[in-house]
MIDOSE-1310 file (N, C-alpha, C; in nm, 2 decimals, decimal comma, always signed):
residues 104
mvin	-0,42/+1,57/-0,98/-0,33/+1,49/-1,07/-0,34/+1,34/-1,03; -0,35/+1,28/-1,14/-0,37/+1,13/-1,12/-0,22/+1,04/-1,13; -0,20/+0,98/-1,03/-0,05/+0,92/-1,03/-0,07/+0,78/-1,01; +0,01/+0,70/-1,09/+0,01/+0,55/-1,09/+0,16/+0,52/-1,04
ptkf	+0,16/+0,49/-0,90/+0,31/+0,46/-0,85/+0,36/+0,32/-0,90; +0,29/+0,26/-0,99/+0,36/+0,13/-1,04/+0,43/+0,15/-1,17; +0,41/+0,29/-1,21/+0,49/+0,30/-1,35/+0,64/+0,35/-1,31; +0,74/+0,33/-1,38/+0,87/+0,35/-1,36/+0,88/+0,50/-1,33
etst	+0,82/+0,60/-1,40/+0,85/+0,73/-1,38/+0,79/+0,79/-1,25; +0,71/+0,73/-1,21/+0,64/+0,76/-1,07/+0,64/+0,66/-0,95; +0,75/+0,59/-0,95/+0,76/+0,45/-0,87/+0,82/+0,48/-0,73; +0,88/+0,61/-0,71/+0,91/+0,65/-0,58/+0,86/+0,79/-0,53
peni	+0,86/+0,82/-0,42/+0,81/+0,95/-0,36/+0,88/+1,07/-0,44; +1,02/+1,05/-0,44/+1,10/+1,15/-0,51/+1,06/+1,17/-0,67; +1,03/+1,06/-0,74/+1,01/+1,06/-0,87/+0,87/+1,13/-0,89; +0,77/+1,10/-0,81/+0,65/+1,16/-0,81/+0,66/+1,31/-0,79
vehi	+0,73/+1,35/-0,69/+0,76/+1,51/-0,66/+0,81/+1,56/-0,80; +0,92/+1,50/-0,85/+0,98/+1,55/-0,97/+0,86/+1,56/-1,08; +0,79/+1,45/-1,11/+0,69/+1,45/-1,20/+0,60/+1,56/-1,19; +0,54/+1,57/-1,07/+0,43/+1,68/-1,05/+0,50/+1,82/-1,07
ewst	+0,62/+1,85/-1,02/+0,68/+1,98/-1,03/+0,70/+2,00/-1,18; +0,75/+1,90/-1,26/+0,77/+1,91/-1,41/+0,65/+1,94/-1,47; +0,55/+1,85/-1,44/+0,41/+1,88/-1,51/+0,36/+2,01/-1,49; +0,37/+2,07/-1,38/+0,31/+2,20/-1,35/+0,40/+2,32/-1,36
kgqk	+0,52/+2,30/-1,40/+0,62/+2,41/-1,40/+0,59/+2,51/-1,51; +0,58/+2,62/-1,49/+0,56/+2,73/-1,57/+0,41/+2,75/-1,62; +0,32/+2,66/-1,58/+0,18/+2,68/-1,60/+0,12/+2,79/-1,52; +0,04/+2,87/-1,59/-0,03/+2,96/-1,51/-0,16/+2,91/-1,49
riwp	-0,19/+2,89/-1,35/-0,32/+2,83/-1,31/-0,38/+2,93/-1,23; -0,52/+2,93/-1,24/-0,60/+3,02/-1,16/-0,60/+2,96/-1,02; -0,58/+2,83/-1,00/-0,59/+2,77/-0,85/-0,47/+2,67/-0,85; -0,43/+2,65/-0,73/-0,33/+2,55/-0,72/-0,37/+2,41/-0,75
lagi	-0,28/+2,32/-0,76/-0,31/+2,18/-0,76/-0,40/+2,13/-0,64; -0,53/+2,09/-0,67/-0,61/+2,07/-0,56/-0,58/+1,94/-0,48; -0,52/+1,83/-0,56/-0,49/+1,71/-0,49/-0,44/+1,61/-0,58; -0,42/+1,49/-0,53/-0,37/+1,38/-0,61/-0,46/+1,26/-0,59
icnp	-0,48/+1,20/-0,71/-0,56/+1,08/-0,71/-0,47/+0,96/-0,72; -0,46/+0,88/-0,63/-0,38/+0,76/-0,62/-0,45/+0,65/-0,69; -0,37/+0,60/-0,80/-0,41/+0,52/-0,91/-0,33/+0,41/-0,94; -0,29/+0,33/-0,83/-0,19/+0,22/-0,83/-0,25/+0,09/-0,90
hfad	-0,18/+0,04/-1,01/-0,24/-0,08/-1,07/-0,13/-0,13/-1,17; -0,15/-0,26/-1,20/-0,07/-0,33/-1,31/-0,18/-0,40/-1,40; -0,27/-0,31/-1,44/-0,38/-0,35/-1,53/-0,45/-0,48/-1,46; -0,47/-0,58/-1,55/-0,55/-0,71/-1,48/-0,47/-0,79/-1,39
qtei	-0,34/-0,75/-1,37/-0,25/-0,83/-1,28/-0,25/-0,76/-1,14; -0,32/-0,67/-1,12/-0,32/-0,59/-1,00/-0,37/-0,67/-0,89; -0,30/-0,66/-0,76/-0,35/-0,73/-0,64/-0,35/-0,62/-0,54; -0,42/-0,66/-0,43/-0,45/-0,58/-0,32/-0,32/-0,52/-0,27
qdil	-0,24/-0,60/-0,25/-0,09/-0,54/-0,20/-0,03/-0,44/-0,28; -0,05/-0,45/-0,42/-0,01/-0,34/-0,52/-0,07/-0,21/-0,47; -0,22/-0,22/-0,44/-0,27/-0,08/-0,42/-0,22/-0,02/-0,28; -0,21/-0,11/-0,18/-0,18/-0,06/-0,04/-0,02/-0,02/-0,06
kgyk	+0,06/-0,08/-0,13/+0,20/-0,03/-0,15/+0,20/+0,10/-0,22; +0,13/+0,10/-0,33/+0,13/+0,22/-0,41/+0,08/+0,34/-0,33; -0,02/+0,32/-0,25/-0,08/+0,42/-0,17/+0,04/+0,48/-0,06; +0,12/+0,40/-0,02/+0,22/+0,45/+0,08/+0,32/+0,52/+0,01
tvkk	+0,36/+0,49/-0,12/+0,45/+0,57/-0,21/+0,39/+0,70/-0,22; +0,26/+0,70/-0,27/+0,21/+0,83/-0,31/+0,19/+0,92/-0,18; +0,16/+0,86/-0,06/+0,14/+0,93/+0,06/+0,26/+1,00/+0,09; +0,37/+0,95/+0,09/+0,50/+1,01/+0,11/+0,53/+1,12/+0,02
asel	+0,49/+1,12/-0,10/+0,51/+1,22/-0,20/+0,42/+1,34/-0,16; +0,29/+1,30/-0,13/+0,21/+1,41/-0,09/+0,24/+1,50/+0,03; +0,31/+1,43/+0,12/+0,35/+1,49/+0,24/+0,47/+1,58/+0,20; +0,55/+1,54/+0,11/+0,66/+1,62/+0,06/+0,61/+1,74/+0,00
lnip	+0,51/+1,73/-0,08/+0,45/+1,84/-0,16/+0,35/+1,92/-0,09; +0,31/+1,87/+0,02/+0,19/+1,93/+0,11/+0,07/+1,96/+0,01; +0,06/+1,84/-0,06/-0,07/+1,82/-0,15/-0,16/+1,70/-0,11; -0,28/+1,73/-0,07/-0,35/+1,60/-0,01/-0,38/+1,50/-0,13
ikat	-0,40/+1,37/-0,08/-0,45/+1,26/-0,16/-0,61/+1,29/-0,15; -0,67/+1,29/-0,26/-0,82/+1,30/-0,26/-0,89/+1,18/-0,28; -0,83/+1,08/-0,35/-0,89/+0,96/-0,35/-0,81/+0,85/-0,39; -0,83/+0,72/-0,37/-0,76/+0,60/-0,42/-0,84/+0,53/-0,50
nvhe	-0,79/+0,49/-0,62/-0,88/+0,42/-0,72/-0,85/+0,26/-0,70; -0,96/+0,20/-0,70/-0,95/+0,05/-0,68/-1,05/+0,00/-0,81; -1,00/-0,11/-0,88/-1,09/-0,18/-0,99/-1,19/-0,24/-0,92; -1,32/-0,24/-0,99/-1,43/-0,30/-0,93/-1,43/-0,45/-0,91
slle	-1,34/-0,52/-0,96/-1,32/-0,66/-0,94/-1,24/-0,68/-0,80; -1,18/-0,57/-0,76/-1,10/-0,60/-0,65/-1,18/-0,52/-0,51; -1,28/-0,45/-0,54/-1,34/-0,37/-0,44/-1,38/-0,45/-0,32; -1,44/-0,56/-0,33/-1,50/-0,63/-0,21/-1,37/-0,68/-0,12
efnk	-1,27/-0,74/-0,18/-1,15/-0,76/-0,11/-1,08/-0,66/-0,05; -1,06/-0,55/-0,13/-1,00/-0,42/-0,07/-1,07/-0,38/+0,04; -1,19/-0,38/+0,04/-1,28/-0,32/+0,16/-1,25/-0,41/+0,29; -1,20/-0,53/+0,27/-1,17/-0,61/+0,39/-1,03/-0,57/+0,46
tgfn	-0,96/-0,50/+0,38/-0,84/-0,44/+0,45/-0,84/-0,34/+0,55; -0,96/-0,28/+0,57/-0,97/-0,17/+0,68/-0,90/-0,05/+0,63; -0,88/-0,03/+0,50/-0,83/+0,10/+0,45/-0,92/+0,21/+0,46; -0,88/+0,31/+0,52/-0,96/+0,42/+0,55/-0,90/+0,57/+0,54
etev	-0,79/+0,56/+0,47/-0,70/+0,69/+0,45/-0,75/+0,78/+0,36; -0,83/+0,74/+0,26/-0,89/+0,84/+0,16/-1,03/+0,78/+0,12; -1,09/+0,85/+0,05/-1,21/+0,81/-0,03/-1,16/+0,71/-0,13; -1,25/+0,60/-0,15/-1,21/+0,51/-0,24/-1,29/+0,51/-0,37
wtik	-1,23/+0,53/-0,49/-1,33/+0,54/-0,60/-1,31/+0,41/-0,69; -1,42/+0,36/-0,71/-1,43/+0,24/-0,80/-1,41/+0,26/-0,93; -1,32/+0,20/-1,01/-1,30/+0,22/-1,15/-1,34/+0,09/-1,24; -1,36/+0,10/-1,36/-1,38/+0,01/-1,45/-1,31/+0,02/-1,57
rfmp	-1,22/-0,06/-1,62/-1,15/-0,04/-1,74/-1,24/-0,06/-1,86; -1,23/+0,04/-1,96/-1,31/+0,03/-2,08/-1,23/+0,00/-2,20; -1,10/-0,01/-2,18/-1,00/-0,06/-2,29/-0,92/-0,19/-2,22; -0,97/-0,30/-2,18/-0,89/-0,38/-2,12/-0,78/-0,46/-2,20
kalw	-0,79/-0,45/-2,33/-0,69/-0,51/-2,42/-0,57/-0,41/-2,46; -0,60/-0,28/-2,42/-0,50/-0,18/-2,44/-0,36/-0,21/-2,37; -0,26/-0,19/-2,45/-0,12/-0,20/-2,39/-0,08/-0,06/-2,34; -0,03/-0,07/-2,21/+0,00/+0,05/-2,14/+0,16/+0,04/-2,15
């Protein structure tokens, strides 16, 4: 499940837990939820600190749920700077926005 901890609905570990439990409640799945993709961003206004702060929020929720974080998304324009932070908690996936003018 992809989680953006900068959105109001998923801005705290408790809200993330509630969101995941609500999203998966009553669903018949052949396999359990395999993991969380941490996708912290404010579109073009995202800064490195937003990603690091968002990861900490998602990490707390993942610990409460006992569901691993499989990857952290970083926009391609921030990747070089992000790599300088020494972040090694998860695999880092580089993303590119295809709809940069879209309002979220």
